[in-house]
PDB file of N, CA, C and O in Angstrom:
ATOM      1  N   MET A   1     103.643 302.315   7.704  1.00  0.00           N
ATOM      2  CA  MET A   1     104.956 302.346   7.161  1.00  0.00           C
ATOM      3  C   MET A   1     105.355 301.146   6.665  1.00  0.00           C
ATOM      4  O   MET A   1     105.348 300.072   7.267  1.00  0.00           O
ATOM      5  N   VAL A   2     105.824 301.431   5.166  1.00  0.00           N
ATOM      6  CA  VAL A   2     106.379 300.124   4.855  1.00  0.00           C
ATOM      7  C   VAL A   2     107.715 300.033   5.070  1.00  0.00           C
ATOM      8  O   VAL A   2     108.313 301.109   5.107  1.00  0.00           O
ATOM      9  N   GLU A   3     108.567 298.688   5.276  1.00  0.00           N
ATOM     10  CA  GLU A   3     109.682 298.634   5.557  1.00  0.00           C
ATOM     11  C   GLU A   3     109.954 297.763   4.272  1.00  0.00           C
ATOM     12  O   GLU A   3     109.268 296.873   3.769  1.00  0.00           O
ATOM     13  N   GLN A   4     111.369 298.384   3.836  1.00  0.00           N
ATOM     14  CA  GLN A   4     111.489 296.936   2.357  1.00  0.00           C
ATOM     15  C   GLN A   4     112.618 296.730   3.090  1.00  0.00           C
ATOM     16  O   GLN A   4     113.192 297.346   3.988  1.00  0.00           O
ATOM     17  N   ILE A   5     112.914 295.077   2.115  1.00  0.00           N
ATOM     18  CA  ILE A   5     113.751 294.043   3.246  1.00  0.00           C
ATOM     19  C   ILE A   5     114.297 293.988   1.973  1.00  0.00           C
ATOM     20  O   ILE A   5     113.639 293.904   0.936  1.00  0.00           O
ATOM     21  N   GLY A   6     115.917 294.053   2.087  1.00  0.00           N
ATOM     22  CA  GLY A   6     117.107 293.908   1.625  1.00  0.00           C
ATOM     23  C   GLY A   6     116.907 293.071   0.745  1.00  0.00           C
ATOM     24  O   GLY A   6     115.788 292.563   0.671  1.00  0.00           O
ATOM     25  N   THR A   7     117.896 292.712  -0.128  1.00  0.00           N
ATOM     26  CA  THR A   7     117.970 291.319  -0.542  1.00  0.00           C
ATOM     27  C   THR A   7     119.565 290.388   0.185  1.00  0.00           C
ATOM     28  O   THR A   7     120.469 290.800   0.912  1.00  0.00           O
ATOM     29  N   ILE A   8     119.360 289.333  -0.302  1.00  0.00           N
ATOM     30  CA  ILE A   8     120.468 288.518   0.621  1.00  0.00           C
ATOM     31  C   ILE A   8     121.424 287.891  -0.281  1.00  0.00           C
ATOM     32  O   ILE A   8     121.085 286.829  -0.802  1.00  0.00           O
ATOM     33  N   THR A   9     122.283 288.263  -0.479  1.00  0.00           N
ATOM     34  CA  THR A   9     123.488 287.956  -1.788  1.00  0.00           C
ATOM     35  C   THR A   9     124.144 286.937  -0.289  1.00  0.00           C
ATOM     36  O   THR A   9     124.025 286.898   0.935  1.00  0.00           O
ATOM     37  N   SER A  10     124.900 286.198  -1.464  1.00  0.00           N
ATOM     38  CA  SER A  10     126.087 284.870  -1.121  1.00  0.00           C
ATOM     39  C   SER A  10     127.034 285.565  -0.151  1.00  0.00           C
ATOM     40  O   SER A  10     127.488 285.134   0.909  1.00  0.00           O
ATOM     41  N   ALA A  11     127.227 286.708  -0.736  1.00  0.00           N
ATOM     42  CA  ALA A  11     128.591 287.396   0.279  1.00  0.00           C
ATOM     43  C   ALA A  11     127.639 287.009   1.717  1.00  0.00           C
ATOM     44  O   ALA A  11     127.627 285.920   2.292  1.00  0.00           O
ATOM     45  N   ASP A  12     126.831 288.304   2.105  1.00  0.00           N
ATOM     46  CA  ASP A  12     126.187 288.016   3.268  1.00  0.00           C
ATOM     47  C   ASP A  12     125.909 286.516   3.752  1.00  0.00           C
ATOM     48  O   ASP A  12     126.336 286.051   4.809  1.00  0.00           O
ATOM     49  N   ILE A  13     125.233 285.923   2.940  1.00  0.00           N
ATOM     50  CA  ILE A  13     125.559 284.427   3.856  1.00  0.00           C
ATOM     51  C   ILE A  13     126.897 283.785   4.367  1.00  0.00           C
ATOM     52  O   ILE A  13     127.075 283.349   5.504  1.00  0.00           O
ATOM     53  N   VAL A  14     127.916 283.797   3.220  1.00  0.00           N
ATOM     54  CA  VAL A  14     129.549 283.313   3.765  1.00  0.00           C
ATOM     55  C   VAL A  14     129.711 283.890   4.564  1.00  0.00           C
ATOM     56  O   VAL A  14     129.925 283.222   5.576  1.00  0.00           O
ATOM     57  N   LEU A  15     129.751 285.714   4.807  1.00  0.00           N
ATOM     58  CA  LEU A  15     130.571 286.251   5.861  1.00  0.00           C
ATOM     59  C   LEU A  15     129.837 285.955   6.902  1.00  0.00           C
ATOM     60  O   LEU A  15     130.474 285.431   7.816  1.00  0.00           O
ATOM     61  N   GLY A  16     128.389 286.153   7.134  1.00  0.00           N
ATOM     62  CA  GLY A  16     128.152 285.815   8.046  1.00  0.00           C
ATOM     63  C   GLY A  16     128.278 284.305   9.048  1.00  0.00           C
ATOM     64  O   GLY A  16     128.565 284.235  10.243  1.00  0.00           O
ATOM     65  N   MET A  17     127.961 283.206   8.105  1.00  0.00           N
ATOM     66  CA  MET A  17     128.955 281.839   8.368  1.00  0.00           C
ATOM     67  C   MET A  17     130.151 282.109   9.254  1.00  0.00           C
ATOM     68  O   MET A  17     130.384 282.023  10.460  1.00  0.00           O
ATOM     69  N   LEU A  18     130.924 282.528   7.992  1.00  0.00           N
ATOM     70  CA  LEU A  18     132.051 282.849   8.433  1.00  0.00           C
ATOM     71  C   LEU A  18     131.984 283.301   9.922  1.00  0.00           C
ATOM     72  O   LEU A  18     132.199 282.366  10.695  1.00  0.00           O
ATOM     73  N   GLY A  19     131.772 284.338  10.438  1.00  0.00           N
ATOM     74  CA  GLY A  19     131.450 285.631  11.530  1.00  0.00           C
ATOM     75  C   GLY A  19     131.149 284.484  12.706  1.00  0.00           C
ATOM     76  O   GLY A  19     132.005 284.245  13.558  1.00  0.00           O
ATOM     77  N   ARG A  20     130.216 283.983  12.689  1.00  0.00           N
ATOM     78  CA  ARG A  20     129.771 283.262  13.682  1.00  0.00           C
ATOM     79  C   ARG A  20     130.252 282.130  13.940  1.00  0.00           C
ATOM     80  O   ARG A  20     129.699 281.447  14.802  1.00  0.00           O
ATOM     81  N   LYS A  21     131.530 281.592  13.181  1.00  0.00           N
ATOM     82  CA  LYS A  21     132.568 280.436  13.499  1.00  0.00           C
ATOM     83  C   LYS A  21     133.449 281.224  14.283  1.00  0.00           C
ATOM     84  O   LYS A  21     133.698 281.157  15.487  1.00  0.00           O
ATOM     85  N   LEU A  22     133.794 281.829  13.578  1.00  0.00           N
ATOM     86  CA  LEU A  22     134.973 283.071  14.352  1.00  0.00           C
ATOM     87  C   LEU A  22     134.530 283.794  16.021  1.00  0.00           C
ATOM     88  O   LEU A  22     135.260 284.160  16.943  1.00  0.00           O
ATOM     89  N   GLY A  23     133.135 283.783  15.886  1.00  0.00           N
ATOM     90  CA  GLY A  23     132.513 284.178  17.100  1.00  0.00           C
ATOM     91  C   GLY A  23     132.297 283.822  17.958  1.00  0.00           C
ATOM     92  O   GLY A  23     131.958 284.371  19.006  1.00  0.00           O
ATOM     93  N   SER A  24     132.534 282.253  17.542  1.00  0.00           N
ATOM     94  CA  SER A  24     132.407 280.971  18.620  1.00  0.00           C
ATOM     95  C   SER A  24     133.448 280.440  19.262  1.00  0.00           C
ATOM     96  O   SER A  24     133.456 279.326  19.785  1.00  0.00           O
ATOM     97  N   GLY A  25     134.772 281.593  19.225  1.00  0.00           N
ATOM     98  CA  GLY A  25     136.109 280.866  19.053  1.00  0.00           C
ATOM     99  C   GLY A  25     136.604 279.470  17.998  1.00  0.00           C
ATOM    100  O   GLY A  25     137.181 278.594  18.643  1.00  0.00           O
ATOM    101  N   GLN A  26     136.500 279.274  16.997  1.00  0.00           N
ATOM    102  CA  GLN A  26     136.767 278.451  16.263  1.00  0.00           C
ATOM    103  C   GLN A  26     137.707 279.136  15.811  1.00  0.00           C
ATOM    104  O   GLN A  26     137.682 280.309  16.182  1.00  0.00           O
ATOM    105  N   GLU A  27     138.963 278.698  14.798  1.00  0.00           N
ATOM    106  CA  GLU A  27     139.430 279.024  13.895  1.00  0.00           C
ATOM    107  C   GLU A  27     139.053 278.909  12.653  1.00  0.00           C
ATOM    108  O   GLU A  27     138.169 278.073  12.468  1.00  0.00           O
ATOM    109  N   LEU A  28     139.542 279.636  11.484  1.00  0.00           N
ATOM    110  CA  LEU A  28     139.011 279.046   9.896  1.00  0.00           C
ATOM    111  C   LEU A  28     140.064 278.157   9.494  1.00  0.00           C
ATOM    112  O   LEU A  28     141.046 278.035  10.226  1.00  0.00           O
ATOM    113  N   THR A  29     139.990 277.633   8.606  1.00  0.00           N
ATOM    114  CA  THR A  29     140.376 276.883   7.835  1.00  0.00           C
ATOM    115  C   THR A  29     140.694 277.610   6.747  1.00  0.00           C
ATOM    116  O   THR A  29     139.935 278.438   6.243  1.00  0.00           O
ATOM    117  N   MET A  30     142.509 277.167   6.090  1.00  0.00           N
ATOM    118  CA  MET A  30     142.324 277.998   4.794  1.00  0.00           C
ATOM    119  C   MET A  30     141.867 277.581   3.479  1.00  0.00           C
ATOM    120  O   MET A  30     142.498 278.024   2.519  1.00  0.00           O
ATOM    121  N   ALA A  31     140.541 276.540   3.189  1.00  0.00           N
ATOM    122  CA  ALA A  31     139.638 277.117   2.488  1.00  0.00           C
ATOM    123  C   ALA A  31     138.546 278.298   2.881  1.00  0.00           C
ATOM    124  O   ALA A  31     138.089 279.083   2.050  1.00  0.00           O
ATOM    125  N   GLU A  32     138.105 278.290   4.698  1.00  0.00           N
ATOM    126  CA  GLU A  32     137.582 279.645   4.464  1.00  0.00           C
ATOM    127  C   GLU A  32     138.291 280.664   4.953  1.00  0.00           C
ATOM    128  O   GLU A  32     137.533 281.531   5.390  1.00  0.00           O
ATOM    129  N   THR A  33     139.479 280.946   5.072  1.00  0.00           N
ATOM    130  CA  THR A  33     140.005 282.003   4.901  1.00  0.00           C
ATOM    131  C   THR A  33     139.706 282.549   3.661  1.00  0.00           C
ATOM    132  O   THR A  33     139.105 283.623   3.693  1.00  0.00           O
ATOM    133  N   LEU A  34     140.046 281.955   2.290  1.00  0.00           N
ATOM    134  CA  LEU A  34     140.388 282.250   1.236  1.00  0.00           C
ATOM    135  C   LEU A  34     138.734 282.911   0.463  1.00  0.00           C
ATOM    136  O   LEU A  34     138.473 283.659  -0.480  1.00  0.00           O
ATOM    137  N   MET A  35     137.765 281.992   1.675  1.00  0.00           N
ATOM    138  CA  MET A  35     136.385 282.643   1.195  1.00  0.00           C
ATOM    139  C   MET A  35     135.810 283.829   1.198  1.00  0.00           C
ATOM    140  O   MET A  35     135.129 284.538   0.457  1.00  0.00           O
ATOM    141  N   ALA A  36     136.512 283.838   2.759  1.00  0.00           N
ATOM    142  CA  ALA A  36     136.082 285.444   3.401  1.00  0.00           C
ATOM    143  C   ALA A  36     137.228 286.459   2.284  1.00  0.00           C
ATOM    144  O   ALA A  36     136.944 287.597   1.910  1.00  0.00           O
ATOM    145  N   PHE A  37     138.020 286.003   2.054  1.00  0.00           N
ATOM    146  CA  PHE A  37     138.835 286.980   1.213  1.00  0.00           C
ATOM    147  C   PHE A  37     137.455 287.216   0.112  1.00  0.00           C
ATOM    148  O   PHE A  37     136.626 288.125   0.154  1.00  0.00           O
ATOM    149  N   THR A  38     137.519 286.390  -0.584  1.00  0.00           N
ATOM    150  CA  THR A  38     136.906 286.330  -2.245  1.00  0.00           C
ATOM    151  C   THR A  38     135.801 287.599  -2.140  1.00  0.00           C
ATOM    152  O   THR A  38     135.731 288.725  -2.631  1.00  0.00           O
ATOM    153  N   GLU A  39     134.820 286.635  -1.050  1.00  0.00           N
ATOM    154  CA  GLU A  39     133.635 287.315  -0.333  1.00  0.00           C
ATOM    155  C   GLU A  39     133.897 288.949  -0.790  1.00  0.00           C
ATOM    156  O   GLU A  39     133.254 289.514  -1.674  1.00  0.00           O
ATOM    157  N   MET A  40     134.965 289.560   0.001  1.00  0.00           N
ATOM    158  CA  MET A  40     135.107 290.869   0.944  1.00  0.00           C
ATOM    159  C   MET A  40     135.511 291.427  -0.531  1.00  0.00           C
ATOM    160  O   MET A  40     135.026 292.515  -0.840  1.00  0.00           O
ATOM    161  N   ALA A  41     136.228 290.875  -1.321  1.00  0.00           N
ATOM    162  CA  ALA A  41     137.042 291.257  -2.383  1.00  0.00           C
ATOM    163  C   ALA A  41     135.865 291.549  -3.649  1.00  0.00           C
ATOM    164  O   ALA A  41     135.892 292.384  -4.553  1.00  0.00           O
ATOM    165  N   LYS A  42     134.972 290.638  -3.354  1.00  0.00           N
ATOM    166  CA  LYS A  42     133.653 291.253  -4.188  1.00  0.00           C
ATOM    167  C   LYS A  42     132.453 292.112  -3.613  1.00  0.00           C
ATOM    168  O   LYS A  42     131.554 292.523  -4.345  1.00  0.00           O
ATOM    169  N   THR A  43     132.496 292.324  -2.427  1.00  0.00           N
ATOM    170  CA  THR A  43     131.865 293.459  -1.343  1.00  0.00           C
ATOM    171  C   THR A  43     132.358 294.991  -1.889  1.00  0.00           C
ATOM    172  O   THR A  43     131.742 295.939  -2.376  1.00  0.00           O
ATOM    173  N   ARG A  44     133.556 294.786  -1.610  1.00  0.00           N
ATOM    174  CA  ARG A  44     134.518 296.268  -2.480  1.00  0.00           C
ATOM    175  C   ARG A  44     134.209 296.387  -3.607  1.00  0.00           C
ATOM    176  O   ARG A  44     133.795 297.475  -4.009  1.00  0.00           O
ATOM    177  N   MET A  45     134.312 295.378  -4.383  1.00  0.00           N
ATOM    178  CA  MET A  45     133.880 295.615  -5.759  1.00  0.00           C
ATOM    179  C   MET A  45     132.635 296.349  -6.106  1.00  0.00           C
ATOM    180  O   MET A  45     132.678 297.287  -6.901  1.00  0.00           O
ATOM    181  N   ASN A  46     131.672 296.015  -5.619  1.00  0.00           N
ATOM    182  CA  ASN A  46     130.393 296.323  -5.353  1.00  0.00           C
ATOM    183  C   ASN A  46     130.024 297.940  -5.052  1.00  0.00           C
ATOM    184  O   ASN A  46     129.148 298.549  -5.667  1.00  0.00           O
ATOM    185  N   TYR A  47     130.867 298.520  -3.980  1.00  0.00           N
ATOM    186  CA  TYR A  47     130.895 299.998  -3.256  1.00  0.00           C
ATOM    187  C   TYR A  47     131.959 300.947  -4.450  1.00  0.00           C
ATOM    188  O   TYR A  47     131.846 302.167  -4.576  1.00  0.00           O
ATOM    189  N   TYR A  48     132.740 300.292  -5.068  1.00  0.00           N
ATOM    190  CA  TYR A  48     133.750 301.082  -5.769  1.00  0.00           C
ATOM    191  C   TYR A  48     133.398 300.828  -6.990  1.00  0.00           C
ATOM    192  O   TYR A  48     134.272 301.335  -7.693  1.00  0.00           O
ATOM    193  N   GLY A  49     132.535 300.281  -7.711  1.00  0.00           N
ATOM    194  CA  GLY A  49     132.358 300.103  -9.094  1.00  0.00           C
ATOM    195  C   GLY A  49     133.142 299.069 -10.281  1.00  0.00           C
ATOM    196  O   GLY A  49     133.909 298.200  -9.868  1.00  0.00           O
ATOM    197  N   PRO A  50     132.990 299.166 -11.179  1.00  0.00           N
ATOM    198  CA  PRO A  50     133.830 298.245 -11.622  1.00  0.00           C
ATOM    199  C   PRO A  50     135.246 298.111 -11.598  1.00  0.00           C
ATOM    200  O   PRO A  50     135.879 299.091 -11.207  1.00  0.00           O
ATOM    201  N   SER A  51     135.795 297.206 -11.902  1.00  0.00           N
ATOM    202  CA  SER A  51     137.694 296.640 -11.735  1.00  0.00           C
ATOM    203  C   SER A  51     137.938 297.620 -12.978  1.00  0.00           C
ATOM    204  O   SER A  51     137.049 298.330 -13.448  1.00  0.00           O
ATOM    205  N   PRO A  52     139.251 297.570 -13.451  1.00  0.00           N
ATOM    206  CA  PRO A  52     139.624 297.506 -14.666  1.00  0.00           C
ATOM    207  C   PRO A  52     139.274 296.337 -15.557  1.00  0.00           C
ATOM    208  O   PRO A  52     138.637 296.662 -16.559  1.00  0.00           O
ATOM    209  N   ALA A  53     139.529 295.122 -15.431  1.00  0.00           N
ATOM    210  CA  ALA A  53     138.780 294.020 -15.632  1.00  0.00           C
ATOM    211  C   ALA A  53     137.490 293.753 -16.372  1.00  0.00           C
ATOM    212  O   ALA A  53     137.220 293.133 -17.401  1.00  0.00           O
ATOM    213  N   ASN A  54     136.838 294.389 -15.553  1.00  0.00           N
ATOM    214  CA  ASN A  54     135.139 294.669 -16.114  1.00  0.00           C
ATOM    215  C   ASN A  54     134.589 295.838 -16.518  1.00  0.00           C
ATOM    216  O   ASN A  54     133.394 296.126 -16.462  1.00  0.00           O
ATOM    217  N   MET A  55     135.636 296.627 -16.999  1.00  0.00           N
ATOM    218  CA  MET A  55     135.120 297.935 -17.977  1.00  0.00           C
ATOM    219  C   MET A  55     135.238 297.358 -19.395  1.00  0.00           C
ATOM    220  O   MET A  55     136.152 296.616 -19.755  1.00  0.00           O
ATOM    221  N   ARG A  56     134.150 297.806 -20.214  1.00  0.00           N
ATOM    222  CA  ARG A  56     134.310 298.170 -21.619  1.00  0.00           C
ATOM    223  C   ARG A  56     134.283 299.412 -22.173  1.00  0.00           C
ATOM    224  O   ARG A  56     133.324 300.114 -22.493  1.00  0.00           O
ATOM    225  N   LEU A  57     135.594 299.618 -22.253  1.00  0.00           N
ATOM    226  CA  LEU A  57     136.457 300.879 -23.086  1.00  0.00           C
ATOM    227  C   LEU A  57     135.215 300.694 -24.810  1.00  0.00           C
ATOM    228  O   LEU A  57     134.748 299.784 -25.495  1.00  0.00           O
ATOM    229  N   LYS A  58     135.193 302.522 -24.756  1.00  0.00           N
ATOM    230  CA  LYS A  58     134.680 303.125 -25.950  1.00  0.00           C
ATOM    231  C   LYS A  58     135.313 303.198 -26.789  1.00  0.00           C
ATOM    232  O   LYS A  58     136.181 304.044 -26.580  1.00  0.00           O
ATOM    233  N   PRO A  59     135.423 302.571 -28.101  1.00  0.00           N
ATOM    234  CA  PRO A  59     136.317 303.384 -28.824  1.00  0.00           C
ATOM    235  C   PRO A  59     136.380 304.260 -29.412  1.00  0.00           C
ATOM    236  O   PRO A  59     135.419 304.567 -30.117  1.00  0.00           O
ATOM    237  N   PRO A  60     137.878 305.280 -29.374  1.00  0.00           N
ATOM    238  CA  PRO A  60     137.342 306.715 -29.729  1.00  0.00           C
ATOM    239  C   PRO A  60     136.259 307.404 -31.051  1.00  0.00           C
ATOM    240  O   PRO A  60     135.866 306.665 -31.954  1.00  0.00           O
ATOM    241  N   PRO A  61     136.006 308.371 -31.015  1.00  0.00           N
ATOM    242  CA  PRO A  61     135.049 308.306 -31.974  1.00  0.00           C
ATOM    243  C   PRO A  61     136.321 309.137 -33.487  1.00  0.00           C
ATOM    244  O   PRO A  61     137.290 309.848 -33.223  1.00  0.00           O
ATOM    245  N   LEU A  62     136.028 308.874 -34.435  1.00  0.00           N
ATOM    246  CA  LEU A  62     137.042 309.043 -35.687  1.00  0.00           C
ATOM    247  C   LEU A  62     137.139 310.539 -35.536  1.00  0.00           C
ATOM    248  O   LEU A  62     136.084 311.123 -35.287  1.00  0.00           O
ATOM    249  N   PRO A  63     138.243 311.248 -35.648  1.00  0.00           N
ATOM    250  CA  PRO A  63     138.217 312.655 -35.752  1.00  0.00           C
ATOM    251  C   PRO A  63     137.465 312.915 -37.095  1.00  0.00           C
ATOM    252  O   PRO A  63     136.810 312.043 -37.667  1.00  0.00           O
ATOM    253  N   GLU A  64     137.627 314.280 -37.579  1.00  0.00           N
ATOM    254  CA  GLU A  64     136.509 314.913 -37.744  1.00  0.00           C
ATOM    255  C   GLU A  64     137.002 314.856 -39.600  1.00  0.00           C
ATOM    256  O   GLU A  64     136.230 314.686 -40.545  1.00  0.00           O
ATOM    257  N   ASP A  65     138.380 315.042 -39.651  1.00  0.00           N
ATOM    258  CA  ASP A  65     139.131 314.794 -40.713  1.00  0.00           C
ATOM    259  C   ASP A  65     139.169 313.675 -41.701  1.00  0.00           C
ATOM    260  O   ASP A  65     139.077 313.733 -42.927  1.00  0.00           O
ATOM    261  N   VAL A  66     139.358 312.402 -40.729  1.00  0.00           N
ATOM    262  CA  VAL A  66     139.899 311.353 -41.071  1.00  0.00           C
ATOM    263  C   VAL A  66     138.266 310.652 -41.824  1.00  0.00           C
ATOM    264  O   VAL A  66     138.085 310.001 -42.853  1.00  0.00           O
ATOM    265  N   ARG A  67     136.937 311.341 -40.357  1.00  0.00           N
ATOM    266  CA  ARG A  67     135.905 311.166 -42.012  1.00  0.00           C
ATOM    267  C   ARG A  67     135.866 311.579 -43.258  1.00  0.00           C
ATOM    268  O   ARG A  67     135.696 311.244 -44.430  1.00  0.00           O
ATOM    269  N   GLY A  68     135.949 311.895 -42.993  1.00  0.00           N
ATOM    270  CA  GLY A  68     136.171 313.363 -44.507  1.00  0.00           C
ATOM    271  C   GLY A  68     136.500 312.609 -45.312  1.00  0.00           C
ATOM    272  O   GLY A  68     135.767 312.236 -46.228  1.00  0.00           O
ATOM    273  N   VAL A  69     137.962 312.142 -45.086  1.00  0.00           N
ATOM    274  CA  VAL A  69     138.525 311.402 -46.536  1.00  0.00           C
ATOM    275  C   VAL A  69     138.388 309.855 -46.839  1.00  0.00           C
ATOM    276  O   VAL A  69     138.848 309.267 -47.818  1.00  0.00           O
ATOM    277  N   LEU A  70     137.539 309.230 -45.621  1.00  0.00           N
ATOM    278  CA  LEU A  70     136.817 308.078 -45.985  1.00  0.00           C
ATOM    279  C   LEU A  70     135.708 308.490 -46.881  1.00  0.00           C
ATOM    280  O   LEU A  70     135.578 307.935 -47.972  1.00  0.00           O
ATOM    281  N   ALA A  71     134.447 309.956 -46.273  1.00  0.00           N
ATOM    282  CA  ALA A  71     133.455 309.920 -47.109  1.00  0.00           C
ATOM    283  C   ALA A  71     134.109 310.018 -48.635  1.00  0.00           C
ATOM    284  O   ALA A  71     133.798 309.083 -49.374  1.00  0.00           O
ATOM    285  N   ASN A  72     134.638 310.639 -48.975  1.00  0.00           N
ATOM    286  CA  ASN A  72     135.568 310.760 -50.281  1.00  0.00           C
ATOM    287  C   ASN A  72     135.776 309.592 -51.117  1.00  0.00           C
ATOM    288  O   ASN A  72     135.522 309.627 -52.321  1.00  0.00           O
ATOM    289  N   TYR A  73     136.191 308.643 -50.581  1.00  0.00           N
ATOM    290  CA  TYR A  73     136.411 307.260 -50.966  1.00  0.00           C
ATOM    291  C   TYR A  73     135.106 306.236 -50.891  1.00  0.00           C
ATOM    292  O   TYR A  73     135.246 305.073 -51.267  1.00  0.00           O
ATOM    293  N   THR A  74     133.826 306.719 -50.387  1.00  0.00           N
ATOM    294  CA  THR A  74     133.030 305.821 -50.597  1.00  0.00           C
ATOM    295  C   THR A  74     132.072 305.978 -51.572  1.00  0.00           C
ATOM    296  O   THR A  74     130.918 305.610 -51.357  1.00  0.00           O
ATOM    297  N   GLY A  75     132.458 306.561 -52.792  1.00  0.00           N
ATOM    298  CA  GLY A  75     131.844 306.323 -54.314  1.00  0.00           C
ATOM    299  C   GLY A  75     132.157 305.691 -54.390  1.00  0.00           C
ATOM    300  O   GLY A  75     131.548 304.653 -54.129  1.00  0.00           O
ATOM    301  N   ILE A  76     133.801 305.706 -54.956  1.00  0.00           N
ATOM    302  CA  ILE A  76     134.766 304.618 -55.499  1.00  0.00           C
ATOM    303  C   ILE A  76     134.237 303.354 -55.355  1.00  0.00           C
ATOM    304  O   ILE A  76     134.874 302.372 -55.735  1.00  0.00           O
TER     305      ILE A  76
END
């Protein structure tokens, strides 16, 4: 039986480090709190797909009648 080893992401490393710090009873600094928020947001984005800022919209296709009018003018 072959077991697959998952990849370790930066989110795993940062969240693990911060979790161990909290687990030992230490308080997180403001910078560490912001790091936790940022890494959690990146993790959630991976679960739910791209955000609207990362989506690429395809332009709508030209309607058939517009393409017909443009085709008439291609010979000019």
